[in-house]
C-alpha positions in Angstrom: -27.9 17.3 -26.9 -26.3 14.0 -26.0 -27.1 12.2 -29.3 -27.8 12.9 -33.0 -31.5 12.2 -32.4 -31.6 14.8 -29.6 -29.9 17.4 -31.8 -32.3 16.7 -34.7 -35.3 17.1 -32.3 -34.0 20.4 -31.0 -33.3 21.7 -34.5 -36.8 20.6 -35.6 -38.3 22.6 -32.7 -36.4 25.7 -33.8 -37.4 25.2 -37.4 -41.1 24.7 -36.6 -41.3 28.0 -34.7 -40.3 30.9 -36.8 -40.6 33.2 -33.8 -37.6 31.8 -32.1 -35.0 34.6 -31.9 -32.0 32.9 -30.4 -30.9 29.4 -29.2 -28.6 28.7 -26.3 -27.0 25.3 -26.6 -25.5 23.1 -23.8 -22.7 20.6 -24.3 -23.5 16.9 -24.8 -24.9 15.1 -21.7 -24.2 11.7 -20.3 -24.8 8.7 -22.6 -24.2 5.0 -22.0 -20.7 4.4 -20.5 -19.7 8.0 -21.2 -19.5 11.1 -19.0 -21.0 14.4 -19.8 -18.7 16.3 -22.3 -18.2 19.0 -19.6 -16.9 16.3 -17.1 -14.6 14.9 -19.8 -13.1 18.4 -20.4 -12.6 18.8 -16.6 -10.8 15.6 -16.5 -8.7 16.6 -19.5 -7.5 19.8 -18.0 -4.8 18.3 -15.6 -3.6 16.1 -18.4 -2.9 19.1 -20.6 -1.2 20.9 -17.7 1.0 17.9 -17.3 2.2 18.2 -20.8 0.1 15.5 -22.6 -0.7 16.2 -26.2 -4.1 17.5 -27.4 -4.6 14.2 -29.3 -4.1 12.2 -26.1 -5.9 14.4 -23.6 -8.9 15.1 -25.9 -9.1 11.7 -27.6 -12.4 10.5 -26.0 -14.0 13.9 -26.8 -12.8 13.8 -30.3 -14.2 10.3 -30.9 -17.6 11.1 -29.4 -18.1 14.4 -31.2 -16.7 12.9 -34.4 -19.3 10.2 -34.2 -22.0 12.7 -33.6 -21.0 14.8 -36.6 -21.0 11.6 -38.7 -24.4 10.7 -37.6 -25.7 14.2 -38.4 -23.9 14.1 -41.7 -22.3 17.5 -41.4 -18.8 18.6 -42.4 -17.1 19.9 -39.3 -13.3 20.1 -38.9 -13.3 18.8 -35.4 -9.6 17.9 -35.3 -8.6 21.4 -36.2 -11.0 22.9 -33.6 -9.5 20.6 -30.9 -5.9 21.6 -31.9 -6.9 25.3 -31.6 -8.4 24.5 -28.2 -5.3 22.8 -27.0 -3.0 25.6 -28.2 -5.2 28.3 -26.7 -5.3 26.4 -23.4 -1.5 26.5 -23.2 -1.8 30.4 -22.9 -4.0 30.5 -19.8 -3.7 29.2 -16.3 -7.5 29.0 -15.9 -9.5 25.9 -16.7 -12.5 28.0 -17.7 -11.5 28.2 -21.4 -11.2 24.5 -21.8 -14.3 23.6 -19.9 -16.3 26.1 -21.9 -15.4 24.4 -25.2 -18.1 21.8 -24.8 -20.8 24.5 -25.3 -18.7 26.2 -27.9 -18.4 23.0 -30.1 -22.0 21.9 -29.6 -23.4 25.3 -30.5 -21.3 25.3 -33.7 -22.6 21.9 -34.6 -26.2 23.0 -33.9 -25.5 26.0 -36.1 -24.3 23.8 -38.9 -27.3 21.5 -38.7 -29.9 24.3 -38.3 -28.3 26.8 -40.7 -28.7 29.5 -38.1 -25.8 32.0 -37.7 -23.3 31.1 -34.9 -22.5 33.7 -32.2 -19.7 33.0 -29.8 -21.0 33.7 -26.2 -17.6 35.3 -25.4 -18.6 38.1 -27.7 -22.1 38.7 -26.3 -22.0 37.7 -22.6 -19.8 39.9 -20.4 -18.7 39.8 -16.8 -17.6 42.9 -14.9 -14.6 43.6 -12.7 -16.1 41.7 -9.8 -16.6 38.6 -11.9 -20.4 39.2 -11.8 -22.5 39.0 -14.9 -22.8 42.4 -16.5 -26.5 42.2 -17.4 -26.8 45.7 -18.9 -23.8 45.4 -21.2 -24.6 41.9 -22.2 -28.1 42.8 -23.1 -26.7 45.6 -25.4 -24.3 43.1 -27.1 -27.1 40.6 -27.5 -29.4 43.1 -29.1 -26.7 44.2 -31.4 -26.0 40.6 -32.5 -29.7 40.0 -33.1 -29.9 43.1 -35.3 -26.8 41.9 -37.2 -28.0 38.3 -37.7 -31.8 38.3 -37.4 -31.4 35.3 -35.0 -28.5 33.2 -33.8 -27.2 30.1 -32.0 -24.8 30.5 -29.1 -23.3 28.4 -26.3 -24.6 28.5 -22.8 -22.6 28.5 -19.6 -19.9 31.0 -20.4 -18.9 34.5 -21.4 -15.9 36.7 -21.1 -14.4 39.4 -18.9 -13.3 42.8 -20.0 -9.9 41.5 -21.0 -11.4 38.8 -23.2 -10.7 35.9 -20.9 -13.3 33.2 -20.8 -15.4 33.1 -17.6 -17.7 30.3 -16.6 -21.2 30.5 -15.0 -22.1 28.0 -12.3 -23.0 24.5 -13.5 -26.4 24.6 -15.1 -25.5 28.0 -16.3 -27.0 27.4 -19.8 -30.3 28.3 -18.1 -28.8 31.7 -17.2 -27.6 32.3 -20.8 -31.1 31.4 -22.1 -32.8 33.6 -19.6 -30.5 36.5 -20.4 -31.2 36.1 -24.2 -35.0 36.0 -23.5 -34.9 39.1 -21.3 -32.6 41.1 -23.6 -34.7 40.3 -26.7 -38.0 40.9 -24.8 -39.2 37.5 -25.8 -42.8 36.4 -25.0 -41.6 33.0 -23.9 -38.4 31.3 -22.8 -38.5 27.6 -23.8 -36.1 25.6 -21.7 -35.7 22.0 -22.9 -34.1 19.4 -20.5 -33.8 15.7 -20.2 -36.7 15.5 -17.7 -40.5 15.9 -18.4 -41.2 18.8 -16.1 -41.0 20.1 -12.5 -42.3 17.8 -9.8 -44.1 19.2 -6.7 -41.2 18.2 -4.5 -37.9 16.2 -4.8 -38.7 12.5 -5.0 -35.6 11.9 -2.8 -37.5 13.4 0.1 -39.8 10.3 0.2 -38.7 7.6 2.6 -37.4 4.5 0.9 -40.3 2.4 2.2 -42.6 4.6 0.2 -40.9 4.2 -3.1 -44.1 3.0 -4.7 -45.5 6.5 -4.3 -43.0 8.0 -6.8 -45.1 6.5 -9.7 -48.0 8.8 -8.7 -46.0 12.0 -8.7 -46.9 14.1 -11.7 -45.2 17.2 -13.1 -46.8 20.5 -12.2 -48.8 22.1 -15.1 -48.3 25.6 -13.9 -46.2 27.4 -11.3 -45.2 30.8 -10.3 -41.6 32.2 -10.1 -42.1 32.3 -6.3 -43.0 28.6 -6.1 -40.1 27.7 -8.4 -37.7 29.6 -6.1 -39.1 27.7 -3.2 -38.5 24.4 -5.0 -35.0 25.4 -5.9 -34.3 25.9 -2.2 -35.2 22.2 -1.9 -32.7 21.2 -4.6 -35.1 20.8 -7.4 -32.4 21.2 -10.1 -34.6 21.6 -13.1 -34.0 25.3 -13.5 -31.2 27.5 -12.3 -32.1 30.0 -9.5 -30.1 32.8 -11.1 -32.1 32.3 -14.3 -35.3 32.9 -12.3 -33.8 36.1 -10.9 -33.2 37.4 -14.4 -36.7 36.6 -15.6 -38.8 37.5 -12.6 -40.8 40.6 -13.4 -39.5 40.8 -17.0 -42.8 39.7 -18.5 -41.1 36.6 -20.0 -42.9 33.4 -19.4 -41.0 30.1 -19.0 -42.0 26.8 -20.4 
């Protein structure tokens, strides 16, 4: 979701498959000379804490997302959204709210382009008293939202606790959100789109430098089990989050 072309491709996929029930969107990734949006928000947090204005602390983010909206030719009051974010951040001592706004903004943009209803993850993904994901209650809320909308777009990576405070998942938590949506809605397939072509048999980083030429011969696996994917995750193959695997194992939901 780093560029307008990437957004259009994702929207086209969702439009071509009428069976898609819900879409979990990640914040914009790294592009030339620019950090990931999540990293920009992490960098902006101490600036806001030091008293810098929203315009100053969030300037880079505003410029990038404004350019994206222009390329997509959608009307999106980004300035107002960022002002709201800045004001809300002043009310909390936790960086979770600010950092989650990347997924929040990009899912709203995806909603505007795809014309699918937007659902705030804070309303459908819940954490319990121990700050652990409340799978049962979240599943109930997700099902209710699906009945209400017939299908929706939401942001990955975050939810809320019982008091309504934003809580973040681990980095890469968009996989967890998507897996929870698929499990809750009893989907046949969970489609996870990333910026890599697939899962390799082992991390290329394990190859000695003198064997770099072998990397060109490594091909993504055509098929693998949950057990093998867990094994690869243990070796730092970061294509799919291990917690997402746990949610889907035994659920009958296939992952592609």
